[in-house]
Structure formats: C-alpha cells, structure tokens
ZALODO-124419 format. One line per 2 residues: number of its first residue (from 0); their letters; for each residue y, x, z of C-alpha. Coordinates in nm, 2 decimals. Layout:
NUM> a> Y/X/Z ~ ...;
This chain:
0> mt> 0.01/0.00/0.01 ~ 0.33/0.18/-0.11;
2> gy> 0.53/-0.06/0.14 ~ 0.81/-0.17/-0.14;
4> ed> 0.73/-0.50/-0.09 ~ 0.77/-0.51/0.31;
6> ev> 1.14/-0.28/0.25 ~ 1.27/-0.58/-0.03;
8> lg> 1.54/-0.78/0.16 ~ 1.61/-1.12/0.05;
10> ka> 1.93/-1.31/0.06 ~ 2.09/-1.38/0.40;
12> yd> 2.07/-1.77/0.35 ~ 1.84/-1.95/0.09;
14> ar> 1.90/-2.30/0.07 ~ 1.55/-2.33/-0.07;
16> lv> 1.40/-2.18/0.19 ~ 1.58/-2.28/0.51;
18> kr> 1.50/-2.61/0.36 ~ 1.13/-2.55/0.38;
20> ll> 1.14/-2.40/0.73 ~ 1.31/-2.70/0.84;
22> ty> 1.00/-2.89/0.79 ~ 0.80/-2.70/1.06;
24> vr> 1.12/-2.74/1.27 ~ 1.07/-3.15/1.21;
26> py> 0.82/-3.21/1.48 ~ 1.02/-3.08/1.73;
28> rr> 1.32/-3.25/1.64 ~ 1.40/-3.40/1.99;
30> iv> 1.39/-3.03/2.14 ~ 1.67/-2.93/1.86;
32> vl> 1.89/-3.22/1.96 ~ 1.85/-3.12/2.31;
34> aa> 1.94/-2.75/2.24 ~ 2.22/-2.86/2.02;
36> la> 2.36/-3.04/2.33 ~ 2.31/-2.79/2.53;
38> li> 2.48/-2.51/2.27 ~ 2.77/-2.78/2.27;
40> gy> 2.78/-2.80/2.66 ~ 2.75/-2.42/2.71;
42> sa> 3.02/-2.35/2.46 ~ 3.28/-2.62/2.67;
44> vd> 3.20/-2.47/2.98 ~ 3.24/-2.14/2.89;
46> il> 3.59/-2.24/2.78 ~ 3.65/-2.39/3.12;
48> pp> 3.75/-2.02/3.32 ~ 4.04/-1.93/3.12;
50> ll> 4.23/-2.27/3.11 ~ 4.12/-2.31/3.50;
52> vg> 4.29/-1.94/3.57 ~ 4.61/-2.05/3.37;
54> wt> 4.63/-2.41/3.53 ~ 4.60/-2.19/3.87;
56> vd> 4.89/-1.95/3.78 ~ 5.11/-2.17/3.62;
58> gp> 5.05/-2.46/3.90 ~ 5.00/-2.41/4.27;
60> vq> 5.12/-2.00/4.24 ~ 5.43/-2.08/4.03;
62> av> 5.49/-2.30/4.28 ~ 5.46/-2.13/4.59;
64> ld> 5.66/-1.86/4.40 ~ 5.95/-2.11/4.32;
66> er> 5.91/-2.21/4.67 ~ 5.89/-2.57/4.55;
68> ip> 5.55/-2.60/4.79 ~ 5.45/-2.45/5.11;
70> ie> 5.22/-2.13/5.10 ~ 4.95/-2.32/5.32;
72> eg> 5.00/-2.61/5.04 ~ 4.97/-2.39/4.77;
74> fg> 4.63/-2.18/4.89 ~ 4.48/-2.53/4.95;
76> dv> 4.52/-2.58/4.56 ~ 4.42/-2.26/4.47;
78> lv> 4.11/-2.34/4.64 ~ 4.04/-2.66/4.47;
80> ya> 4.11/-2.44/4.13 ~ 3.84/-2.15/4.25;
82> sl> 3.60/-2.46/4.36 ~ 3.61/-2.61/4.04;
84> lg> 3.57/-2.25/3.88 ~ 3.26/-2.16/4.10;
86> va> 3.15/-2.49/3.95 ~ 3.21/-2.40/3.62;
88> il> 3.04/-2.10/3.65 ~ 2.71/-2.24/3.79;
90> lg> 2.70/-2.51/3.54 ~ 2.74/-2.29/3.26;
92> lg> 2.45/-2.04/3.38 ~ 2.24/-2.39/3.42;
94> vr> 2.34/-2.49/3.07 ~ 2.29/-2.13/2.91;
96> fa> 1.92/-2.09/3.06 ~ 1.88/-2.47/2.92;
98> hm> 1.98/-2.37/2.58 ~ 1.80/-2.04/2.59;
100> wl> 1.47/-2.18/2.70 ~ 1.49/-2.45/2.47;
102> te> 1.56/-2.23/2.15 ~ 1.32/-1.99/2.24;
104> yl> 1.05/-2.28/2.34 ~ 1.13/-2.39/2.01;
106> gq> 1.08/-2.06/1.80 ~ 0.74/-1.98/1.98;
108> rv> 0.64/-2.34/1.89 ~ 0.73/-2.31/1.53;
110> mv> 0.59/-1.96/1.52 ~ 0.24/-2.08/1.65;
112> dv> 0.25/-2.35/1.36 ~ 0.31/-2.11/1.09;
114> rh> 0.04/-1.87/1.18 ~ -0.24/-2.10/1.26;
116> qi> -0.13/-2.21/0.90 ~ -0.13/-1.89/0.73;
118> fa> -0.41/-1.79/0.93 ~ -0.64/-2.11/0.79;
120> ri> -0.47/-2.07/0.44 ~ -0.64/-1.71/0.44;
122> hv> -0.97/-1.78/0.53 ~ -1.00/-2.02/0.25;
124> ls> -0.85/-1.80/-0.03 ~ -1.12/-1.65/-0.26;
126> lr> -1.24/-1.29/-0.24 ~ -1.03/-1.23/-0.56;
128> yf> -0.74/-1.26/-0.36 ~ -0.86/-0.96/-0.10;
130> dr> -0.97/-0.77/-0.39 ~ -0.61/-0.74/-0.47;
132> np> -0.40/-0.75/-0.13 ~ -0.49/-0.47/0.14;
134> vg> -0.58/-0.62/0.50 ~ -0.28/-0.41/0.65;
136> rl> -0.05/-0.61/0.45 ~ -0.19/-0.95/0.54;
138> vt> -0.20/-0.85/0.92 ~ 0.17/-0.79/0.84;
140> rv> 0.21/-1.13/0.72 ~ 0.05/-1.31/1.03;
142> is> 0.21/-1.12/1.27 ~ 0.55/-0.92/1.16;
144> dv> 0.69/-1.18/0.95 ~ 0.62/-1.48/1.15;
146> ea> 0.79/-1.30/1.45 ~ 1.07/-1.23/1.20;
148> ln> 1.09/-1.67/1.18 ~ 1.07/-1.67/1.51;
150> qa> 1.39/-1.47/1.54 ~ 1.55/-1.64/1.29;
152> ls> 1.53/-1.99/1.47 ~ 1.55/-1.89/1.80;
154> sg> 1.82/-1.59/1.75 ~ 1.95/-1.66/1.41;
156> lv> 2.04/-2.02/1.30 ~ 2.10/-2.15/1.66;
158> si> 2.33/-1.87/1.74 ~ 2.50/-1.88/1.40;
160> fg> 2.59/-2.20/1.45 ~ 2.72/-2.15/1.84;
162> dl> 2.91/-1.87/1.71 ~ 3.04/-2.07/1.44;
164> vk> 3.14/-2.34/1.68 ~ 3.28/-2.13/1.94;
166> il> 3.53/-1.96/1.69 ~ 3.66/-2.29/1.56;
168> al> 3.68/-2.42/1.94 ~ 3.89/-2.14/2.10;
170> aa> 4.10/-2.10/1.74 ~ 4.19/-2.48/1.81;
172> il> 4.29/-2.39/2.17 ~ 4.49/-2.09/2.12;
174> lw> 4.68/-2.32/1.85 ~ 4.72/-2.57/2.12;
176> in> 4.84/-2.33/2.39 ~ 5.11/-2.14/2.12;
178> wq> 5.06/-2.15/1.72 ~ 5.32/-1.89/1.68;
180> la> 5.09/-1.65/1.91 ~ 4.78/-1.76/1.79;
182> lw> 4.88/-1.69/1.41 ~ 5.00/-1.34/1.50;
184> lf> 4.64/-1.27/1.67 ~ 4.47/-1.44/1.35;
186> am> 4.66/-1.16/1.17 ~ 4.35/-0.93/1.26;
188> ip> 4.09/-1.14/1.13 ~ 4.15/-0.96/0.76;
190> ll> 4.05/-0.64/0.97 ~ 3.74/-0.77/1.12;
192> vv> 3.62/-0.91/0.81 ~ 3.65/-0.57/0.61;
194> ls> 3.49/-0.40/0.89 ~ 3.19/-0.67/0.90;
196> vr> 3.14/-0.66/0.51 ~ 3.15/-0.27/0.51;
198> fr> 2.91/-0.25/0.84 ~ 2.64/-0.55/0.65;
200> rr> 2.65/-0.33/0.31 ~ 2.54/-0.03/0.52;
202> ar> 2.32/-0.20/0.76 ~ 2.17/-0.34/0.47;
204> ea> 2.05/-0.01/0.32 ~ 1.96/0.15/0.66;
206> yr> 1.75/-0.15/0.76 ~ 1.59/-0.12/0.43;
208> ev> 1.47/0.22/0.47 ~ 1.37/0.15/0.85;
210> rk> 1.14/-0.15/0.70 ~ 1.01/0.16/0.43;
212> ei> 0.91/0.39/0.70 ~ 0.74/0.13/0.92;
214> av> 0.53/0.04/0.63 ~ 0.45/0.41/0.54;
216> tt> 0.37/0.52/0.88 ~ 0.18/0.20/0.96;
218> ad> -0.04/0.27/0.63 ~ -0.11/0.63/0.75;
220> lq> -0.20/0.53/1.11 ~ -0.43/0.25/0.97;
222> es> -0.59/0.49/0.76 ~ -0.63/0.80/1.01;
224> it> -0.79/0.58/1.25 ~ -1.05/0.42/1.04;
226> gv> -1.12/0.74/0.90 ~ -1.11/0.94/1.27;
228> rv> -1.48/1.04/1.19 ~ -1.44/1.19/0.86;
230> iq> -1.11/1.39/1.04 ~ -1.34/1.47/1.35;
232> sf> -1.59/1.64/1.10 ~ -1.44/1.83/0.92;
234> gr> -1.16/1.94/1.17 ~ -0.87/1.80/0.98;
236> eg> -0.70/1.68/1.35 ~ -0.42/1.93/1.30;
238> ka> -0.35/1.85/0.96 ~ -0.36/1.48/1.04;
240> rg> -0.11/1.50/1.31 ~ 0.12/1.74/1.12;
242> kf> 0.14/1.44/0.84 ~ 0.19/1.18/1.10;
244> ra> 0.46/1.37/1.28 ~ 0.66/1.43/0.97;
246> ls> 0.66/1.03/0.91 ~ 0.71/0.97/1.24;
248> dr> 1.04/1.23/1.22 ~ 1.12/1.01/0.91;
250> lc> 1.11/0.68/1.08 ~ 1.30/0.83/1.38;
252> ga> 1.56/0.95/1.15 ~ 1.60/0.63/0.97;
254> hv> 1.63/0.43/1.32 ~ 1.91/0.69/1.42;
256> rt> 2.11/0.60/1.11 ~ 2.06/0.22/1.18;
258> vt> 2.21/0.29/1.52 ~ 2.48/0.52/1.45;
260> hf> 2.61/0.24/1.18 ~ 2.60/-0.04/1.44;
262> ai> 2.78/0.22/1.72 ~ 3.04/0.24/1.44;
264> ff> 3.10/-0.11/1.40 ~ 3.07/-0.18/1.78;
266> aa> 3.34/0.09/1.80 ~ 3.57/-0.03/1.53;
268> ve> 3.57/-0.40/1.66 ~ 3.67/-0.28/2.00;
270> fv> 3.95/-0.07/1.85 ~ 4.04/-0.43/1.70;
272> fg> 4.01/-0.58/1.98 ~ 4.25/-0.32/2.16;
274> ma> 4.50/-0.38/1.90 ~ 4.47/-0.75/1.95;
276> qa> 4.55/-0.69/2.34 ~ 4.80/-0.50/2.26;
278> ll> 4.95/-0.69/2.02 ~ 4.96/-1.02/2.27;
280> iw> 5.13/-0.76/2.53 ~ 5.39/-0.70/2.27;
282> vg> 5.48/-1.05/2.16 ~ 5.32/-1.25/2.44;
284> se> 5.57/-1.08/2.70 ~ 5.86/-1.15/2.47;
286> yv> 5.71/-1.52/2.47 ~ 5.70/-1.51/2.87;
288> ai> 6.04/-1.42/2.88 ~ 6.21/-1.67/2.66;
290> et> 5.95/-1.90/2.83 ~ 5.80/-2.04/2.53;
292> lk> 5.46/-1.93/2.69 ~ 5.40/-1.95/3.06;
294> pg> 5.24/-1.68/3.26 ~ 4.91/-1.88/3.32;
296> qf> 4.89/-1.94/2.94 ~ 4.95/-1.58/2.90;
298> fs> 4.61/-1.49/3.09 ~ 4.41/-1.76/2.92;
300> vw> 4.49/-1.64/2.60 ~ 4.43/-1.27/2.73;
302> mf> 4.08/-1.43/2.83 ~ 4.02/-1.62/2.49;
304> ig> 4.07/-1.27/2.28 ~ 3.76/-1.10/2.45;
306> mi> 3.57/-1.46/2.37 ~ 3.65/-1.50/2.03;
308> fe> 3.58/-1.16/1.95 ~ 3.22/-1.15/2.06;
310> pi> 3.10/-1.42/1.82 ~ 3.28/-1.23/1.54;
312> rn> 3.08/-0.94/1.61 ~ 2.73/-1.13/1.70;
314> ls> 2.79/-1.29/1.33 ~ 2.78/-0.94/1.15;
316> eq> 2.46/-0.86/1.40 ~ 2.29/-1.18/1.26;
318> yn> 2.32/-1.11/0.89 ~ 2.07/-0.84/0.92;
320> tm> 1.85/-1.13/1.11 ~ 1.86/-1.37/0.87;
322> qs> 1.81/-1.16/0.59 ~ 1.49/-1.03/0.73;
324> am> 1.38/-1.38/0.80 ~ 1.46/-1.48/0.43;
326> aa> 1.25/-1.20/0.32 ~ 0.98/-1.26/0.59;
328> se> 0.97/-1.67/0.46 ~ 0.92/-1.58/0.07;
330> ri> 0.62/-1.36/0.15 ~ 0.48/-1.61/0.40;
332> fk> 0.53/-1.91/0.13 ~ 0.38/-1.68/-0.15;
334> il> 0.04/-1.72/0.07 ~ 0.07/-2.07/0.16;
336> dr> 0.14/-2.15/-0.20 ~ -0.13/-1.95/-0.35;
338> ee> -0.34/-2.13/-0.62 ~ -0.68/-2.16/-0.47;
340> lv> -0.91/-2.03/-0.75 ~ -1.26/-2.15/-0.62;
342> an> -1.14/-2.49/-0.56 ~ -1.36/-2.77/-0.41;
344> pa> -1.42/-3.10/-0.62 ~ -1.24/-3.44/-0.53;
346> lp> -1.55/-3.56/-0.53 ~ -1.81/-3.36/-0.40;
348> ap> -2.19/-3.43/-0.53 ~ -2.40/-3.55/-0.21;
350> mp> -2.60/-3.26/-0.10 ~ -2.96/-3.34/0.00;
352> er> -3.05/-3.30/0.36 ~ -3.29/-2.98/0.28;
354> le> -3.23/-2.81/-0.08 ~ -3.52/-2.73/-0.30;
356> ga> -3.36/-2.42/-0.36 ~ -3.41/-2.40/-0.76;
358> ie> -3.11/-2.15/-0.86 ~ -3.05/-2.13/-1.25;
360> fe> -2.79/-1.96/-1.45 ~ -2.72/-2.08/-1.76;
362> nv> -2.51/-1.83/-2.03 ~ -2.31/-1.70/-1.76;
364> sf> -2.02/-1.48/-1.81 ~ -1.79/-1.34/-1.53;
366> ay> -1.50/-1.09/-1.53 ~ -1.29/-0.94/-1.23;
368> rk> -1.06/-0.85/-1.45 ~ -0.95/-1.03/-1.78;
370> ed> -1.26/-0.99/-2.02 ~ -1.36/-0.66/-1.88;
372> wv> -1.74/-0.84/-1.83 ~ -1.95/-0.77/-1.52;
374> ld> -2.23/-1.04/-1.65 ~ -2.25/-1.12/-2.02;
376> dl> -2.42/-1.43/-2.15 ~ -2.70/-1.42/-1.83;
378> sf> -2.98/-1.66/-1.81 ~ -3.26/-1.67/-1.58;
380> ri> -3.41/-1.96/-1.31 ~ -3.54/-1.89/-0.99;
382> ep> -3.80/-2.13/-0.86 ~ -3.77/-2.30/-0.52;
384> ge> -3.95/-2.04/-0.26 ~ -3.99/-1.79/-0.49;
386> sv> -3.88/-1.43/-0.40 ~ -3.64/-1.23/-0.68;
388> al> -3.55/-0.88/-0.65 ~ -3.25/-0.73/-0.82;
390> vg> -3.26/-0.37/-0.93 ~ -3.03/-0.15/-1.14;
392> at> -2.77/0.11/-1.16 ~ -2.41/0.05/-0.99;
394> ga> -2.23/-0.19/-1.16 ~ -2.48/-0.35/-1.34;
396> gk> -2.38/-0.68/-1.20 ~ -2.63/-0.79/-0.93;
398> ts> -2.41/-0.82/-0.63 ~ -2.17/-1.02/-0.87;
400> ii> -2.50/-1.23/-0.93 ~ -2.53/-1.34/-0.54;
402> sl> -2.13/-1.39/-0.47 ~ -2.17/-1.64/-0.76;
404> vs> -2.42/-1.81/-0.61 ~ -2.23/-1.88/-0.32;
406> rl> -1.93/-1.98/-0.49 ~ -1.75/-1.66/-0.37;
408> yd> -1.60/-1.63/-0.71 ~ -1.63/-1.89/-0.99;
410> vn> -1.80/-1.79/-1.33 ~ -1.58/-1.75/-1.62;
412> rg> -1.82/-1.93/-1.88 ~ -2.15/-2.12/-1.84;
414> ri> -2.26/-2.28/-1.55 ~ -2.53/-2.18/-1.21;
416> li> -2.71/-2.49/-1.09 ~ -2.87/-2.54/-0.76;
418> dg> -3.13/-2.80/-0.77 ~ -3.03/-2.91/-1.13;
420> td> -2.64/-2.97/-0.97 ~ -2.36/-2.73/-1.08;
422> vk> -2.25/-2.53/-0.78 ~ -1.90/-2.64/-0.89;
424> gy> -1.95/-3.00/-0.79 ~ -2.11/-2.93/-0.43;
426> dk> -1.86/-2.90/-0.13 ~ -1.86/-2.52/-0.13;
428> ye> -1.82/-2.49/0.29 ~ -2.15/-2.74/0.29;
430> lr> -2.31/-2.50/0.01 ~ -2.25/-2.17/0.19;
432> sr> -2.39/-2.34/0.51 ~ -2.74/-2.37/0.39;
434> ia> -2.74/-2.00/0.21 ~ -2.77/-1.68/0.47;
436> vv> -2.65/-1.37/0.34 ~ -2.74/-1.04/0.46;
438> lq> -2.51/-0.74/0.38 ~ -2.52/-0.33/0.39;
440> dv> -2.23/-0.32/0.59 ~ -2.27/-0.53/0.88;
442> fl> -1.99/-0.71/1.03 ~ -2.01/-0.77/1.42;
444> fa> -1.71/-0.95/1.62 ~ -1.60/-0.87/1.96;
446> gd> -1.78/-1.06/2.20 ~ -2.15/-1.08/2.32;
448> vl> -2.50/-1.07/2.14 ~ -2.50/-1.45/2.16;
450> en> -2.19/-1.53/1.99 ~ -2.30/-1.26/1.73;
452> ir> -2.60/-1.41/1.62 ~ -2.50/-1.77/1.58;
454> lg> -2.11/-1.71/1.46 ~ -1.99/-1.97/1.72;
456> qe> -2.20/-2.27/1.61 ~ -2.29/-2.46/1.91;
458> si> -2.57/-2.64/1.76 ~ -2.80/-2.36/1.78;
460> pe> -2.97/-2.34/2.07 ~ -3.03/-2.02/2.26;
462> er> -3.38/-2.03/2.22 ~ -3.38/-2.03/1.85;
464> vi> -3.15/-1.72/1.84 ~ -3.43/-1.58/2.07;
466> ea> -3.70/-1.67/1.87 ~ -3.52/-1.53/1.56;
468> ak> -3.43/-1.21/1.71 ~ -3.82/-1.17/1.79;
470> av> -3.90/-1.26/1.45 ~ -3.71/-0.96/1.34;
472> da> -3.82/-0.73/1.64 ~ -3.44/-0.73/1.75;
474> hr> -3.54/-0.88/2.08 ~ -3.68/-0.58/2.26;
476> fi> -3.36/-0.34/2.18 ~ -3.12/-0.66/2.27;
478> er> -3.34/-0.69/2.64 ~ -3.24/-0.34/2.70;
480> lp> -2.84/-0.38/2.69 ~ -2.69/-0.45/2.99;
482> gg> -2.66/-0.81/3.01 ~ -2.94/-0.88/2.73;
484> yr> -2.81/-1.14/2.50 ~ -2.47/-1.15/2.70;
486> ae> -2.40/-0.82/2.64 ~ -2.05/-0.70/2.54;
488> vv> -2.00/-0.62/2.17 ~ -1.68/-0.40/2.10;
490> er> -1.49/-0.42/1.76 ~ -1.71/-0.38/1.47;
492> ga> -2.01/-0.30/1.67 ~ -1.92/0.08/1.73;
494> tl> -2.18/0.10/2.02 ~ -2.49/-0.02/1.83;
496> sv> -2.65/0.23/1.59 ~ -2.69/0.13/1.22;
498> gq> -3.05/-0.03/1.25 ~ -2.98/-0.25/1.54;
500> kq> -2.68/-0.39/1.35 ~ -2.88/-0.49/1.07;
502> ll> -3.13/-0.62/1.28 ~ -2.90/-0.85/1.43;
504> af> -2.76/-0.94/1.06 ~ -3.14/-1.06/1.03;
506> ar> -3.17/-1.27/1.34 ~ -2.81/-1.39/1.23;
508> al> -2.94/-1.52/0.91 ~ -3.24/-1.66/1.03;
510> af> -3.12/-1.85/1.34 ~ -2.95/-2.03/1.08;
512> dp> -3.27/-2.14/0.90 ~ -3.12/-2.10/0.56;
514> ri> -3.27/-2.25/0.24 ~ -3.17/-1.97/-0.01;
516> li> -3.14/-1.60/0.17 ~ -2.98/-1.34/0.00;
518> ld> -3.04/-0.98/0.12 ~ -2.78/-0.73/-0.03;
520> ea> -2.93/-0.35/0.06 ~ -3.02/-0.51/0.36;
522> ts> -3.28/-0.25/0.45 ~ -3.12/0.07/0.31;
524> sv> -2.94/0.20/0.62 ~ -3.23/0.15/0.86;
526> dt> -3.50/0.39/0.93 ~ -3.87/0.40/0.80;
528> et> -4.03/0.28/1.11 ~ -3.74/0.00/1.12;
530> ev> -3.79/-0.09/0.78 ~ -4.14/-0.13/0.85;
532> li> -4.10/-0.39/1.12 ~ -3.84/-0.59/0.90;
534> qr> -4.08/-0.59/0.59 ~ -4.37/-0.75/0.83;
536> al> -4.09/-0.99/0.96 ~ -3.98/-1.06/0.60;
538> ak> -4.34/-1.11/0.47 ~ -4.41/-1.42/0.71;
540> ll> -4.01/-1.55/0.72 ~ -3.95/-1.55/0.36;
542> eg> -4.23/-1.79/0.29 ~ -4.13/-2.11/0.15;
544> rt> -3.75/-2.00/0.11 ~ -3.59/-1.91/-0.20;
546> sv> -3.47/-1.55/-0.16 ~ -3.22/-1.28/-0.41;
548> ii> -3.29/-0.95/-0.27 ~ -3.10/-0.65/-0.40;
550> ah> -3.23/-0.27/-0.33 ~ -3.19/0.03/-0.45;
552> rl> -3.53/0.12/-0.23 ~ -3.77/0.00/-0.46;
554> st> -4.08/0.03/-0.21 ~ -3.91/-0.29/-0.03;
556> iq> -3.90/-0.52/-0.33 ~ -4.27/-0.42/-0.47;
558> rc> -4.39/-0.74/-0.29 ~ -4.14/-0.99/-0.46;
560> dr> -4.29/-1.26/-0.71 ~ -4.04/-1.10/-0.99;
562> if> -3.80/-0.84/-1.03 ~ -3.50/-0.87/-1.23;
564> vm> -3.41/-0.52/-1.40 ~ -3.00/-0.55/-1.46;
566> hh> -2.82/-0.31/-1.71 ~ -2.49/-0.33/-1.77;
568> ge> -2.45/-0.71/-1.68 ~ -2.76/-0.86/-1.85;
570> lk> -3.10/-0.89/-1.77 ~ -3.30/-0.66/-1.94;
572> ea> -3.66/-0.65/-1.80 ~ -3.83/-0.92/-1.56;
574> gt> -4.15/-0.92/-1.41 ~ -4.37/-0.80/-1.11;
576> hq> -4.38/-0.47/-1.04 ~ -4.68/-0.39/-1.20;
578> el> -4.59/-0.56/-1.52 ~ -4.28/-0.34/-1.51;
580> ia> -4.47/-0.04/-1.47 ~ -4.70/-0.09/-1.71;
582> rr> -4.41/-0.18/-1.96 ~ -4.30/0.15/-1.94;
584> gi> -3.91/0.01/-1.96 ~ -3.59/0.10/-1.74;
586> yr> -3.76/0.02/-1.42 ~ -4.06/0.23/-1.48;
588> kl> -3.76/0.52/-1.53 ~ -3.60/0.44/-1.23;
590> ye> -3.90/0.43/-1.04 ~ -3.99/0.78/-1.17;
592> lq> -3.68/0.91/-1.06 ~ -3.67/0.75/-0.74;
594> yg> -4.02/0.91/-0.64 ~ -4.00/1.23/-0.82;
596> lg> -4.26/1.13/-1.07 ~ -4.29/1.32/-1.40;
598> et> -4.50/1.11/-1.73 ~ -4.84/1.24/-1.54;
600> g> -4.73/1.09/-1.21;
C-alpha cells in the first residue's frame, strides 16, 4: 500500500457527503435537539458574566463613587450581582457538561453504527475485492476513518455551529453596547481572515504529509511484525530497526512541522488580540472621557474581545477536522456502495434439507482479470458420494474450481450445478453452510478450542465436537492442553503446531457434518505419522460424502474414486490412479518426478 489514498484530503464541506452523514444522525434526533438547546444555553450563559461585571460597575459601584447611595447599600447590591455571577458560572458549567456529554454520546453512537455497517459489508464482499485491497487499508477504514467521522460530529459540525452562533451573538452585543467602538474593533477581522487563510493552506499541506508518513510507517510496522520470524532467522533485526527509525524520524518531522504552523498561527492570533486590546484602550478611553461609553461597558467590551477571538481561532482548527472527515466519509462510502459481484438471487431456489452432492461444471470459463482465463471451457461431473482429486502444476486452476463451487467467485461463462440447480440460484449463505472447506493455511481465531471448532454455532453440541475431534485423532492432544476444549487459543493459533492446527481444521469441518467436503492441500503441512492418522480417519468419514481433494502429495489421493489432471485451466486426464499410471501421460510424469522414478522405475 502506497498510502496515497490515505493522504488525500477532500473538501472541508461536501453537501452530498454531509447529507448522507445526517442519515446516521436521524435516529438520534432527540439527542441532537437537546445538544442544540444545551449549546444555545451555554452560549447565552457564557455571555452573562461580562454583562454582570459591566452592570455592577455602572450600577452600585458608580452610585457609591457618586455618593448617591451609602457604601453599605452599595456593598449589598454588589453582593447581589456577585451572587448572580456565581449562579451564572455554575449554570454555565452544568450546561457545558450537558452539551459536551450529548455531543460525545452522539458521535460515539453514530461511530458504532457506521462501524457495524462497514464490518457487516466487508464480510459479504466477494473475494475479488480482497484480492485487490490490502487488509491494512480495510482496518484503517473501520478504525481511523470512522474515528474521523466521530471527531467531525462531536467536535466539528457542532462546534462550528456553536462558534458561529457565539460570534454573531457577541458581535450583536458589541454593536448594542456601542456601535462606533464595535466598528473599530471589527477592523481587526480582515487581518484575522488573512491569517486564517494562510494558516489553512499551510496546515493542509502539513496535515497531508503527516497522513502520508503515518500510512508508510504503519505499513512497515505491520510488515515487520508479520515477518518477524524471517527477520530473526536471517539476523536482520538491526536493518529492520534502522528502517523503522528512519520512518519514525520522518513522521516526527512531519508532526513537528504541523505543530510549528499551529504555534505560529496561535501566536499571530494572540498578536491581533493584543492589537484589539490596545485599540480598545485608545478609542474606548476617549469614549469614556466624553461619556459616550460607561466604565462598566468598557470592562464588558474588554471581556467580550477575549471571548470573540476564541471561536475565530477554533474555526480555523476545525477546518482540518472537517477536511479529514469528508475524505474519510468518501472512503467509507466507497466500501458501503461497493457493488456486490456475487449477488444473492431475489428469489432463491429452495435447497433440500440434505443435498445429494452431485457437482457438475458445464463449459465453465473463469478469469480473475479480464480475459486472462484460469479455467477455459471446463466440463465435468462428480457423482454424489464420489471422491475426486485435483492435481496439476501451480496455476492449473485447482483452487479456482473449489472457490467456484462455494460461490466465493462467480463464473464468467458457463454454469455450475449442484444437484441439478445452478449455484447462482441458491442462497449463497445456505449453500456455503452445506460445504466444508479445509485449507492448507489454517486460520484459528482468538478464543478457546471448542469455539474454534464450532465457530460460534451454538446448535452444534459439545459432544459432537468431541466426536469429530476423536474421528480425526485431535482429541488426544486437545485433552493434554491446559483446560482441554476450553484451552485458550491465541491469535492465529501461534502456540499450536502446524499439524495440530490442521487436525483442528478437520474437526471443524466434520463437526458441521457437510454433504460436500473440500480439502485444499489439507495434509501437506503435517508429518508422516499425523498424515497416516488423518488418512485412516478420512477413509471412513468421507464415505457417503462428495469430496473434492487438492493435493500435490500424490500418496494422499491414490484411493480417490477419480483423479482429475488439470493443465492450464483445462481437464487433460481423468481416471483412477492405476488407470492414469498406465496411460503414461501427465499424471505418470508427475508421479515419476515426485518419487524420483525413471522410465524403468
């Protein structure tokens, strides 16, 4: 992954994307209304302290100075204003807590909904999608991009709306107090706009660089951890550390440049704020002297200036948040809108309670990319209960055949029938539930042994799991594990041997009691003793089931009913082991090469 897609930033506001994002907010509209009311209340309460200070100075304080009321009476009035100020502060804290809690809760709930939707969507996409999209990129979509949406909802859109309301309210109050002084202060706004535009442009470039370096560093980290066995085996730890340090230094430099731009911008805003204060002292003092501005109003305006600069500064910060959120939502919706290449029929054909298991390919052609055919006009039939082995060189199309049977991919031409019905007519999930697949690279999930065998299918009793494990001779090593069938399985089964993981995969397949069983190099990674045990179990357990077996180790397939020899996507030979040996064709050559036999062997 180059990381280019992760570094691209979209518009700060895209009406099309915002409209779609609001559909996720709609179920929580009551929370939105409450958050909006809390925001308005918080903004209103936040304006009260400067006004109360001004009223105190122009009221009882000025009255005492003018000797219109005694000091005791003035002190009592000041105490009333001070009490109101305390109430306003406490009320502001409460309303602000409610506003922050509601917006964060809204963001978290929307984030959970979007994340669940993406997760569900990823699991129904065809394998073609995963062939072209790295896993790390999909993880970024589910975690980082959804978090960007959360920031946009909880800290972006709501904060922008609140800051705009606050700026307008403060501007209106300043005009109400003294419109002439307000116009003098508003003269600082063009300078702030210029600073914000310049900061936004530079921050955009800096933020893009950070995103790019994060993507590159994350990719290297994932690769290094995944390949740690190879790194240690060849003593490349120092080289790996050096490369990661260089990438980390580049990422650090990108972050430092971003922080530098923010520091310069904030310092510039503070400078403009200082200029506004100086202007207020110069012009405001004159207005107080000529009595067009009261002293208390002067203090109120002084406090309002600090309040109005804060949301202006926040708006510049929120620009990057919204820009990142728009880009993240664009990437998320690309996944959600992805066309399902292996679609379910509108009216699936009813599937019998128990399949017969007949498999038929009729003139099947299949390609992963355009017309680079992996299978070319392939036709054959596998009878119910028959065991068929697929052999041939790498790239001959063996794995493609079993993927098409399970409808992990759809054929380009021709059709595949199971019990006389096109697999495209069945509900694909029900079809796959009747087929068990054992792969060479066994994937085990974090959890216990029992759940790894039945994969969360609670309808499979523990007794059936144990019976399946005994059938493939996995029961003995499972019982020796701490906790037996409740023993913890770490990520990818790292504490189990390759042979033990293969035995668990066999137990998993047999516990589901499939009518069709597919083995893809399922015994290639086990030792000879384990293979003998598996072959003995399979000889009994495959009886009555349709089975398709891919194997490079020809000793494992000699007892199959038939052997299909694949070559460049075509079926070249078919027959029993003895028939194919006697035919002296491709299979005979493969057999002689594998066992080192010459023509006289």
